[in-house]
C-alpha positions in Angstrom: 128.2 67.4 169.7 130.1 67.7 173.0 132.7 69.8 171.3 130.1 72.4 170.5 128.7 72.3 174.0 132.2 72.9 175.5 133.0 75.9 173.3 131.7 78.4 175.9 132.3 76.4 179.1 134.8 77.3 181.8 136.9 74.5 183.2 136.6 73.9 186.9 139.2 71.1 187.4 142.0 69.5 185.5 144.2 66.4 186.0 147.4 66.3 184.0 149.5 63.2 183.9 152.8 63.3 182.1 154.8 60.1 181.5 158.3 60.0 180.2 160.9 57.2 179.7 164.6 57.6 179.7 167.3 55.2 178.7 169.6 53.9 181.4 172.3 51.2 181.3 172.1 47.4 180.8 168.8 47.6 178.9 167.2 49.3 181.9 164.9 52.4 181.6 163.8 55.0 184.1 160.1 55.9 183.8 159.1 59.3 185.3 155.5 60.2 186.0 154.0 63.4 187.2 150.4 63.9 188.3 149.0 67.4 188.8 145.5 68.2 189.9 144.3 71.9 189.6 141.1 73.4 190.8 140.0 76.6 189.0 137.1 77.7 191.3 136.6 78.2 195.0 134.9 75.3 196.7 133.9 74.2 200.2 135.3 71.0 201.6 133.3 68.5 203.6 133.8 70.5 206.8 132.6 73.7 205.2 136.1 75.2 205.0 136.8 77.4 201.9 139.3 76.0 199.4 140.7 78.5 197.0 141.6 77.7 193.4 145.0 76.3 192.8 147.0 73.1 192.7 145.6 70.3 194.8 148.0 67.5 194.1 151.5 67.5 192.5 153.1 64.1 192.7 156.4 62.9 191.1 157.2 59.2 190.7 160.4 57.7 189.3 160.7 53.9 188.6 163.9 52.1 187.6 162.8 49.2 185.3 164.9 46.2 184.5 164.2 43.5 181.9 164.2 39.7 181.9 161.6 39.7 183.4 160.3 43.3 183.1 160.1 44.5 186.7 160.4 47.5 189.0 164.0 47.5 190.5 163.7 50.8 192.4 160.9 53.3 193.1 161.0 56.8 194.4 158.2 59.4 194.9 157.8 63.0 196.0 154.6 64.7 197.0 155.4 68.3 196.0 151.9 69.5 196.9 149.1 67.7 198.7 146.0 68.9 200.5 147.1 67.5 203.9 150.5 67.0 205.5 149.4 63.5 206.5 149.4 62.5 202.8 153.2 62.2 203.0 152.8 59.2 205.3 151.6 57.2 202.3 155.0 57.4 200.6 156.0 54.3 202.4 153.9 52.3 199.9 156.5 53.0 197.2 159.0 50.4 198.6 156.3 47.7 198.1 156.7 48.3 194.3 160.3 47.0 194.3 160.2 43.6 192.6 156.8 44.0 191.0 156.7 42.5 187.5 155.1 44.3 184.7 152.7 41.8 183.2 149.1 41.0 182.9 147.3 42.0 186.2 149.8 44.8 186.9 147.0 47.3 187.7 145.2 45.0 190.1 148.5 44.2 191.8 149.3 47.9 192.3 145.8 48.5 193.7 146.4 45.6 196.1 149.7 46.9 197.2 149.0 50.6 197.6 145.4 51.4 196.9 142.5 52.1 199.1 143.2 52.5 202.8 146.7 51.2 202.4 147.9 54.4 200.7 147.0 57.3 198.4 144.6 56.9 195.6 146.3 59.6 193.5 149.8 58.0 193.9 148.3 54.6 193.1 146.5 55.9 190.0 149.8 57.5 188.8 151.7 54.2 189.2 148.9 52.3 187.4 149.1 54.9 184.5 152.8 54.4 184.4 152.4 50.7 183.6 151.6 51.4 180.0 154.5 53.8 179.7 156.8 51.2 181.2 155.9 48.8 178.4 156.0 51.3 175.6 159.1 53.0 176.8 160.9 49.7 177.3 159.8 48.4 173.9 161.1 51.7 172.3 164.4 51.2 174.0 164.5 47.5 173.0 163.6 48.3 169.3 166.0 51.2 168.7 168.1 48.7 166.8 166.7 46.2 164.3 166.4 42.8 165.8 165.7 39.4 164.3 162.1 38.3 163.7 160.8 35.5 165.9 160.9 32.0 164.3 157.2 31.6 165.2 154.5 33.3 167.1 155.2 31.1 170.2 158.8 32.5 170.4 157.6 36.1 170.1 159.1 37.4 173.3 156.8 40.4 173.5 153.6 38.4 173.4 152.9 38.7 177.1 152.6 42.5 176.8 151.0 42.6 173.4 148.8 39.6 172.6 145.2 40.3 173.8 146.2 43.8 175.0 143.7 45.4 172.6 141.5 44.5 169.7 144.3 45.0 167.2 146.5 42.5 169.1 143.9 39.7 169.7 144.9 36.2 168.4 142.8 37.0 165.3 143.6 40.7 165.1 145.4 42.5 162.4 148.7 42.9 164.2 149.0 39.2 165.0 148.0 38.4 161.4 150.7 40.8 160.1 153.3 39.2 162.3 152.3 35.7 161.3 152.4 36.7 157.6 155.9 38.2 158.0 157.1 35.0 159.7 155.6 32.9 157.0 157.1 35.1 154.2 160.6 34.9 155.9 160.3 31.1 156.2 159.5 30.8 152.5 162.7 32.7 151.4 
């Protein structure tokens, strides 16, 4: 139904987030995130000043990720376009990311470090979005070569990222059942 409604509508704002992972050395990856907000119509800000259509935010974040444990080893950001020059002062929050582990509670941890009045909500949201890319990019790097299957579900090294991460990966979900069946089949051979 909403598709039909949108057919003749004109967009007024977009937020594009692009996330990319690159291989590095020693099982490390570099995750690159870009957030771009664009306004398509003229608006009035809270002071009544006219704001013309155009890019509102354009932010670029690069994170060097190491494994064992999976954590942020280095962090850099650029604010290529922001609505106020003072926004650049929030870039100091990036250094707080060094040493942060990527595990359950990552988003909450990032909000505590750089969210709200501590930093920039847009930069914070980009780093939170990068959390999933860190896991998926690192797993892609790790799995580029076939590895041995775990001996049992308890020794499954990726469980902290996957088990209970979604309905498919719950303890009783289809992905866990597939893994358990594959382990059981291998043990019977």
